[in-house]
N, C-alpha and C positions, 0 to 999 in steps of 0.2 A: 310738595316739591322741595328738595333739599337745596340749600344755598351752595355757592361754589366754594365755601370755606371747607378746609379739611375737617373731617369728623373728629370730635374730641377723643383723644387717646386716654386710656386708663393710666393712672399714676401707679407705677409698680415699684417705686423706690423703697417702699416700706418692706418689701420682701415677703416671703411666705411664712413668716414666723407663726401666725395664728390663723384659725378659721375666721376670726372676726376681721382681720386685715383683709382677707380675700373677699369676704362679703362686702365690706365697706368700699374697697377699691375697685372691685370687678362685679358690681351688683347685677347688671343686666345679664352677662353670660352665666353667672351662677344661678339666677332664677331660671333661665332656660334649661340648664343642665339638671337641676334638681326637681323642679316643679313641672315636669313634662306632661303630667296628666291634665294640667289646666288648659281650658280652651284658649285658642289664640284670639277669638272674638266671641261675643255673646251669641252669635248665630252659628258657631261651629262647636262640635264636640269631638274631642280627641282621646284616643286610647294609645298611649305610647309607653313602652317599657322604660323603667327607670333604674333597674338593677338593685333596688332596695325593698320596695313594697312587695308583699305576697302577690303573685301574678293574678290569682283569682280576685283578690280584693281590689287590685288596680283596675281590672276589667269591669267588675261590678260597680265600681265608684262612678263610672261614666254611663253605664248602660242599664242600671237599675235605679228606680226611684228611691229617694231617701226614705228610710224607715221600713222598706220592704225586706223580707228575709229570702226572697227569690234569688236565684243565681242566673247570671247571663251565660253560664258555661254548661254545655251538654258534654259530660265526660264519663268515661268508663272506669273511673277511679275505683269503685267498689268491687269491680271484677278483678282488680289487680292492685290491692292495697299495699303490697310490699314495694311496689314501684314508687308510690306517692303521687303527687299531683302530675297530671299528664300535660299541663302547660307550665313551663318553667321559664326562667330568664337566663341568658348568657351574654357575655360581652362579645360583640361581633366586630372583628378587626376591620372588615370591609366598610362597615358603616361607622365605625369608631364610636359605638354606643351600645348599651344593652338592647337586646331584642327578645321577643317571645319565641320559644321553641314548642311546637305541638308534637307530642310523642304518641304514636299509634302502633300497637303491637299486633301483628297479624293473627297469631294463634291464641291470643288470650282475650283481647278487648272485644267489646260488643257495641251495641247501639247506646250511645250516651244519653239518649232521650227516653229509652224504654225502661220502665220501672225504675226510674232514678239512675239509669246507667248500669243497672245490675243484671241485664239480660243479654245472653249471647245468642244472637239470631243470625239471619242471613246477610247482615250488613254491619258496618262499624261507623261510629260517629264520634268525632271530637270537634266541636264547633263552639264559637261564641256567637251571640245573637242579640237582637232586640226582640221583645215580645210584650205581652199584656202588661206586666209589671214595670216596663221601661217607661221613662219620661217621654212626653210627647215630642221633645226635641230630637229624639232618635227614631221616631216612627214617621212614616210617610202617610199623609192623608190625601183624600181626593182633592185635586187642584194644586198639590205641592210640586215644586221642582226641587229635587234633592241631588246633591253632589256627594259622591263617595270616593275616598282615596285610601289606598293601603299599599304596603310594600310586602313582598313575599319572595322566598327563595326556595325553590325545589332542589333537592340534592341532584348532583350530576348523574347519579345512578337511580333516580326516582323511577319506580315501576308502576305500570298501570295494566289493567286487564281490558277485555273487550266489553265489559259491563261498565257501570258508571263509577267515576271518582270525581266528586264535586269539590272544588276548593273555594267556591263562592256561590251563594244563592241570593236571589231576590224572591221573596215568597209573600203571599197574602198572609196576614197575621191571624185571620179568623174567617168565618163564613164557610159555606158548603163546598167551595172549590179551592180550598187552601192547601191540599196535599201536594199537588204537582207545582214545582217552582215556576215562577214566571221567566226568570233568567238564571242560567248557571254558567260558570266558567269550569270546563270539564276536560281534563286530560284523559285520553282514551286510546286504546290500541284497536286498529281496524282489523278486520278478518284477514287482510293481506299481510299483517304483521307490522305495518307502519304505525308509528305513534304520532298523534296529533293533539293539538289544543283546539277545543271547540267552544264557541258561544252558542248555547242552546236556548231556545225561546218557545214558551207555551203560552199563548195569549188567552186561551179559553179555559184552561184547567182540566182538560180532558185527558192529560197525560200523553199527548202526542206533540212532539216538539219539532221545531224547524231549526236547522243549523244556520245561524247568521254568519259564522266564520268557521273555517277548518284550516289550520296551518300546521306545518311540521312542529313537533314538540321539542326537538333538540335545542333550538335557540332559547327556549324557556327554561332550560335546566342549568343548574350550576352557577347562577348569577342572581344578584338582587335585581328585582323588577319592581316597577311602580305601576299600579293600575289606577286609572282615574275613570270614573263612571258617572254619568248624569242620566237621571230618569225623570221624565215629566209624567206625573200621575194624573192624567186627564183622560177624557173619553172623546176621541182617541188621544194617545199620548206619544211619547218619543223616548228614544234610548240611544246612548252613545257610550263607547268604551275605547280607551287607549291604554296600551301597555308599553312602557319604555324600559330599557335597561338602565339601571341607576348609574352604572359606571361611566357610560359615554353618552347617555341620552338617546340612543338609537331606538326608533319606533319599531316594535315587533308586531304590534297589532293595532289597527285603527278601524272602527266600525261605527256606523250610525244609521238609525232608522226613524222615520217620522210617520205619523198617522197609523200607529199600531196600538192595539189594546194593551195597556199596562195596568189596568185596574180590573179586578175580578168582580164578576157579578156574584149573586148568591149570598149577600149579606156581609161582604167584606167591609170592615170599618178602618183598617190600616194595613200597610204593607211594611215589611221589615227586611233587613239584610242579615246574612249569616256568612261567617268565614271559618275555615278550618279544613278538616278532612272528613268526608262522608262518602264511603265507598261500599260497593257490593262485594260479598265474599263468594259469589257464584263461580268465579275462576280464581280461587284462593291461591293456587299454585303459581299464578302469574304475579302475585303480590309479595311484599316483604314488610318487615318493620320499617316505618318511615319516621323521619324527623323533618318537619317543614318549618321554616322560620317565617315569622310574620312581624310586622311592626308598622307604626305610623298610621293606624286606622283614623279616619276623619269622616265626619258626616256634617254637611252644611246645607242649609235650606235657602230657597229664594235666590236673591242676587249674590249671596255669598258663594264662594267657590273655594274648595280645599286647595292649598298651595301645592305647586309642583315640586317634588323632591328629587326627581331623576336629574342627574347632572347634565347640563348642556354648556357649550362654550360661553364664558363670561362676555357680556357686551355692555357697552355704555347705553344709558337711556332706558334701562330696565328697572321696574319697581320690584325689588327683592324683598321677600318677607323672611322672618326668622325661620331657620331650618332649610331654606332653599339651598340647593347645591349648584355649583358652577365649576367648570374646569378652566384652568389658565395654564398654558404651556403643558407641562406633564403632570400637574398636580390638580387635585379636587379640593374645593373649598366649601365651607358651610357658612351661611350668613348668620350672624349673631345680633344684628340690629337692622330693623327695617329701614330701607333707604331707596332712593332712585339713583342708580349708578351713573358715574361721570367718568370721562375719559382718563382723569388723573386719579381715580379711585380703584385702580387695579388691585385685586385681592392681596397680593403679597405686600402692597404698600400701605394698607389700612387695617391693621390688626384690631381696631375698634369695630370693624364691620365684618371681618372674615377670619375664620380659623381653618387650618389645614386639616383635611381628612387623611390620616396616615394610610399608606399602602401596605405596610407590614406592621408587626407588633413592636418593632424597634422604636424606642422613644424618639420623638421629634417635636418641633415647635413651629408655629403656635398651634396647639391642638387642645380641644376641650376634653379633659379626662374626667369621667364620672367616678364615683366611689366604687372601688373594687376592680377597676380596669387593671389589666396586667400588661406590662411592657418589658422589653429586654433592653439592656444598656451595657455595652462592653462585656457581653457574655453572661451577665447576671440578670435574674428576673426580679421584678418589683411589682407590688400591688399598691394601687392608689389609696391613700388614707383620707384625702380630702378632695372634693370636686374642685377643679381649677383649670385654668387655661395656661398651658406651658409657655414659658418665655425663655429667651436666651439666658443661659447660665443656671436655669432651674432644672438641671439634670437630676435624676433620682439620687445619686450619691450626695449631691450638694444640698438636697432639700429633704431631710428626714421627716419634716413635718408633713410632707406631701406623699412620700413614698416609703413603703416598708419592704425591706429585702425578704425574698422567699427562700 
């Protein structure tokens, strides 16, 4: 519980002359901005884009055991070598940070898990996963309660067919009944032509699924969404999922089930998550090249729970964690120090606790800018040279140590 004293503010009088000054004076925000792959607690594992590290390396760092040469990515790279990696990073203006972009090409790419991703068959796969070579911290074992969280953005013109397109799966990691996923999040087109988002469930592994939810797909397109899922892997177990729009915290999907099989028979020793694009090519004319954005993957076990990042109105008396989003008046703010909010700690008044999430690419303050972020100021474009939190007077022309004209 925080005291009633105002949180200590960072001393900015030294100015942005050197990286050392920024590290010394603004140590906590810089750690959050640069070391985003580090867990927020020992019981949580995070995969978060940082805009600097090779995307595959960043993903493997958290999802593969040290010393293993295995990869946590199922990618069709070798069918399309001229394109390069099919998971890249870009700076996302809406989230004000780098994010992962999953690229899938309809007429070229194949199944990223078939023959090392080098086979063009009746389906396409570009997914990240946990599996045998992954550490136990990212696998679910019998008796575990696991919380998953991630953010994703489907393009406003995202296309689906009447066959499957999975963007998330919970699957048995081994055993004789591992082929059919236990849970999927599946956008699909109905025979009527309507597009829907479904939660599909197969408790037995027989390949026959039940639809837990079927909702119109339109609200799930064109905006950043946060999915939070909890699975209790017992016999019987339980499942819940909630999807919120990041911008305003609106709940688009909420579903929960108890006393259902979540653990597969047939020799299963662990269960694992997958995220990305896995789609059938049976109705290829209904599909197109897709770019789906993902970020903020989190896995937590036991009483730990991945923090909520979808913005909701700021309130007093709330325990905010680093990275939590809140809205205040017309702005969205990101928490940079854990605290329990108080009535006189409104985000604009406490820059030690909150930074603004910009609504456009125009430079503003206070905002956490990572290396490589691009902004506009008075008609000119600048690239961030050093991670920092912007302050009054630190405009790009006034701080050449921080901003490089393009």
